[in-house]
C-alpha positions in Angstrom: 11.0 41.3 6.2 10.5 38.8 9.0 10.6 35.2 7.7 7.5 33.1 7.9 7.2 30.2 10.4 7.7 27.7 7.6 10.9 29.5 6.4 12.2 29.6 9.9 11.6 25.8 10.2 13.2 25.0 6.9 16.0 27.3 5.7 16.5 25.2 2.6 13.0 26.1 1.3 14.1 28.6 -1.3 16.5 26.3 -3.1 14.0 24.9 -5.6 15.3 22.3 -8.1 19.0 22.0 -9.0 21.1 19.6 -10.9 23.3 17.6 -8.6 24.9 15.2 -11.1 25.1 14.9 -14.9 26.2 12.0 -17.2 26.8 12.2 -20.9 25.5 9.6 -23.5 28.3 7.3 -22.5 27.2 7.6 -18.9 30.4 9.5 -18.0 30.3 12.2 -15.3 30.4 15.7 -16.8 29.0 17.9 -14.1 28.3 17.8 -10.4 29.2 14.6 -8.5 27.8 11.4 -7.2 28.7 12.6 -3.7 26.6 15.7 -4.1 23.7 13.5 -5.3 24.1 11.1 -2.4 24.3 14.0 0.1 21.0 15.4 -1.2 19.1 12.1 -1.1 20.5 11.5 2.4 18.9 14.8 3.4 15.5 13.7 2.1 15.7 15.5 -1.3 13.1 14.8 -4.0 14.5 13.3 -7.2 13.7 13.9 -10.9 15.8 12.7 -13.9 16.0 14.6 -17.2 16.9 12.6 -20.4 16.8 13.2 -24.1 16.1 10.8 -27.0 14.9 10.7 -30.6 11.3 9.7 -31.5 12.4 7.2 -34.2 15.1 5.7 -32.0 13.1 5.1 -28.9 9.3 5.5 -29.5 8.6 4.3 -33.1 11.7 2.9 -35.0 9.7 2.7 -38.2 9.0 6.5 -38.1 11.0 9.1 -40.1 10.5 11.6 -37.3 14.0 12.2 -35.8 12.6 14.8 -33.4 14.4 15.1 -30.1 12.2 14.5 -27.1 13.0 15.9 -23.7 11.7 13.9 -20.7 11.7 14.6 -17.0 10.5 11.7 -14.9 9.5 11.8 -11.2 11.2 9.3 -9.0 9.1 9.4 -5.8 10.9 6.4 -4.2 14.6 7.0 -3.5 17.2 4.7 -2.1 20.6 5.3 -0.5 22.5 2.0 -0.4 25.6 1.5 1.7 25.5 5.2 2.5 26.7 6.3 -1.0 24.7 4.7 -3.9 21.6 6.4 -5.1 18.7 4.8 -7.0 15.2 6.1 -7.7 12.0 4.3 -8.7 8.9 5.6 -10.4 5.9 4.5 -8.3 2.8 6.1 -9.9 3.1 5.7 -13.7 1.0 3.8 -16.2 2.8 2.8 -19.5 2.7 5.7 -22.0 2.4 5.4 -25.8 3.7 8.7 -27.0 2.4 11.0 -28.3 -1.2 9.9 -28.2 -2.1 8.1 -25.0 -1.4 4.9 -23.0 0.1 1.5 -23.6 -1.9 -1.5 -24.7 -2.2 -3.1 -21.2 -2.7 -1.4 -17.8 0.2 -2.0 -15.5 2.5 -0.3 -13.1 5.6 1.0 -14.9 8.1 0.7 -12.1 11.1 2.1 -13.8 14.3 2.1 -11.7 17.4 4.3 -12.5 20.8 4.0 -10.8 23.2 6.8 -10.4 25.5 5.3 -13.1 22.6 5.6 -15.6 21.8 1.9 -15.7 18.1 1.3 -15.7 15.4 -1.4 -15.0 11.7 -1.9 -15.4 9.2 -4.1 -13.4 5.8 -4.3 -14.8 3.0 -5.9 -12.7 0.0 -6.1 -15.0 -3.3 -5.0 -13.6 -5.7 -6.5 -16.2 -5.8 -10.0 -14.8 -5.4 -11.7 -18.2 -4.4 -15.4 -18.1 -1.0 -16.3 -19.5 -2.4 -17.7 -22.8 -4.3 -14.5 -23.6 -1.5 -12.0 -22.8 0.0 -10.1 -25.7 3.7 -10.5 -26.3 6.0 -8.5 -24.1 8.1 -5.5 -25.2 10.6 -6.3 -28.0 13.5 -3.9 -28.2 15.6 -5.7 -30.9 15.0 -2.8 -33.3 16.5 -0.3 -30.9 20.3 -0.1 -31.3 20.6 2.2 -28.3 18.8 -0.3 -26.0 21.1 -2.8 -24.4 19.5 -5.6 -22.4 21.4 -6.8 -19.3 19.0 -9.6 -18.2 15.3 -10.4 -18.0 13.2 -12.2 -15.4 9.8 -13.8 -15.1 8.7 -13.0 -18.6 6.0 -15.7 -18.6 4.4 -14.3 -15.4 2.1 -11.4 -14.4 5.2 -9.5 -13.3 8.0 -9.5 -15.8 11.1 -7.4 -15.1 14.4 -6.6 -16.9 17.6 -4.6 -16.4 19.0 -2.6 -19.3 20.8 0.5 -20.5 19.3 2.9 -23.0 21.8 5.4 -24.4 20.1 8.6 -23.7 21.8 11.8 -24.9 22.2 13.0 -21.4 21.2 12.1 -17.8 20.6 14.9 -15.4 19.9 14.1 -11.7 17.7 16.9 -10.5 17.0 17.4 -6.8 14.8 19.5 -4.7 16.7 19.7 -1.4 14.2 21.6 0.8 13.2 19.0 3.4 14.1 19.5 7.0 14.8 16.5 9.3 13.0 17.1 12.6 13.0 13.7 14.3 14.9 10.5 14.2 14.7 7.3 16.3 15.6 3.7 16.4 13.3 0.8 15.9 13.2 0.4 19.6 11.7 3.9 20.2 15.0 5.5 21.3 15.3 9.1 20.2 18.4 9.8 18.2 17.8 13.5 17.3 15.1 16.1 17.1 11.8 15.7 18.8 8.3 14.4 18.2 7.1 17.8 19.3 8.8 19.5 16.3 7.3 16.9 14.0 3.8 17.4 15.4 4.0 21.2 15.3 5.1 21.1 11.6 2.4 18.6 10.5 -0.3 20.5 12.4 0.7 23.7 10.5 0.2 21.9 7.2 3.8 20.7 6.4 4.3 17.7 4.1 5.9 14.7 5.7 8.5 12.3 4.3 10.2 9.3 6.0 13.6 7.6 5.6 13.2 4.0 6.8 16.4 2.1 7.6 16.8 -1.5 6.2 13.1 -1.7 5.2 13.9 -4.4 2.6 16.1 -6.7 4.6 13.5 -9.5 4.5 13.9 -9.7 0.7 17.3 -11.2 1.1 18.2 -14.8 1.9 19.8 -13.7 5.2 18.0 -10.6 6.5 20.6 -10.0 9.2 23.3 -9.8 6.5 21.4 -7.5 4.2 23.2 -4.6 2.6 22.6 -1.4 4.7 20.1 0.8 3.0 17.5 3.6 3.6 14.3 3.9 1.7 12.7 7.4 1.3 8.9 7.8 0.6 6.6 10.8 1.0 3.5 10.3 3.2 -0.1 11.5 2.8 -2.5 11.5 5.7 -0.8 11.8 9.1 -2.2 11.2 12.6 -1.1 12.1 16.1 -2.5 10.4 19.2 -2.2 13.2 21.8 -2.4 11.1 24.9 0.0 8.4 23.8 2.2 11.0 22.0 2.3 8.6 19.0 2.6 9.9 15.4 1.9 7.8 12.3 1.6 8.4 8.6 0.2 6.7 5.5 2.8 6.4 2.8 2.5 6.8 -0.9 2.9 3.5 -2.8 6.4 2.1 -2.1 8.4 -0.2 -4.3 10.7 -2.5 -2.4 13.7 -4.2 -4.1 16.5 -6.3 -2.6 19.3 -3.8 -1.8 22.4 -4.2 -4.0 24.9 -1.9 -5.8 23.7 -1.3 -8.4 20.0 -1.9 -7.8 18.6 -4.6 -10.0 15.2 -6.3 -10.5 15.4 -10.1 -10.4 12.9 -13.0 -9.9 11.0 -12.6 -6.7 13.3 -9.9 -5.2 10.8 -7.1 -5.2 7.2 -6.2 -4.3 5.1 -3.0 -3.8 2.5 -1.7 -1.6 1.8 0.7 1.3 3.3 1.4 4.7 2.1 2.9 8.0 5.3 4.0 9.8 5.0 5.1 13.5 7.1 7.3 15.7 8.0 4.3 17.9 9.7 2.4 15.1 6.7 0.2 14.2 6.0 -0.1 10.5 2.8 -1.8 9.3 2.9 -3.2 5.8 0.2 -3.9 3.2 2.3 -5.4 0.3 1.3 -6.9 -3.0 2.8 -10.0 -4.5 3.4 -8.8 -8.1 2.9 -12.2 -9.6 -0.4 -13.1 -8.0 -1.6 -9.6 -7.1 -2.5 -10.9 -3.7 -2.2 -8.6 -0.7 -0.2 -9.6 2.4 -0.2 -7.8 5.8 2.8 -7.6 8.1 4.8 -5.5 10.4 8.4 -4.8 11.3 10.5 -2.4 13.3 13.0 0.1 11.9 15.0 3.2 12.6 13.1 6.1 11.0 14.0 9.7 10.1 11.1 12.1 9.7 11.3 15.1 7.3 8.9 18.0 6.9 8.5 20.7 4.2 
């Protein structure tokens, strides 16, 4: 049977989801490898992470229900730091109160997982309550499997913390079926592929994802000395100016964190918002200060890799 146009464009399409790396409850490698995980993310792969925990150890410690709960979380924002370190961030989640509904306050649950199993959470609240009227933050002292590393800005609208929760297992699942079709510098110099290949794929209905080089350098004290990193985010609406041969795309919400190994939330080292990357290296930003919830517009130039599926 002759392959479809989409299959010819992307020979990785049939791979589906696979486990690139597995850690045990002590966060020791037991299958796959960190190198395989990094290779997949470098190629634009999507990331989901499977974990297991008990209801009365993680959800309600006063409960007698010791039922094992299996979770798969979707990490739509992925990072490759220093060319080898993988981290993923959840970008669309509201806090969940299992098994019945949602948490007591609307917020973004910006969970961050590193490839070594260390975790973090940033929680910009969306309800606008003044400090004096806010309920107390999460208290995990009754969770023996929860180990706090540090906590930041607990008296603000955007508390964050870094921690380890001893899940029974950690499985890093990847869907490695994106094809890189175009890459360029921030100065509009083509590195590989072509804009024609990108335009043809998008016009045929393909999804689009970008890998943006050193997007978060401005979150460091010395941007020129920032740790090398690449941020991957899927895009929604895409546009092509046929006369100018200029392609651009509206990103999903992106979470920016100062690049380190491992990745950590700290005071004022992160924000979130939306991007409009272009095929000439220009990236427009609409970013939110998580403490004030005020929007800020800006722009910068970056090397970008374009993927399609």
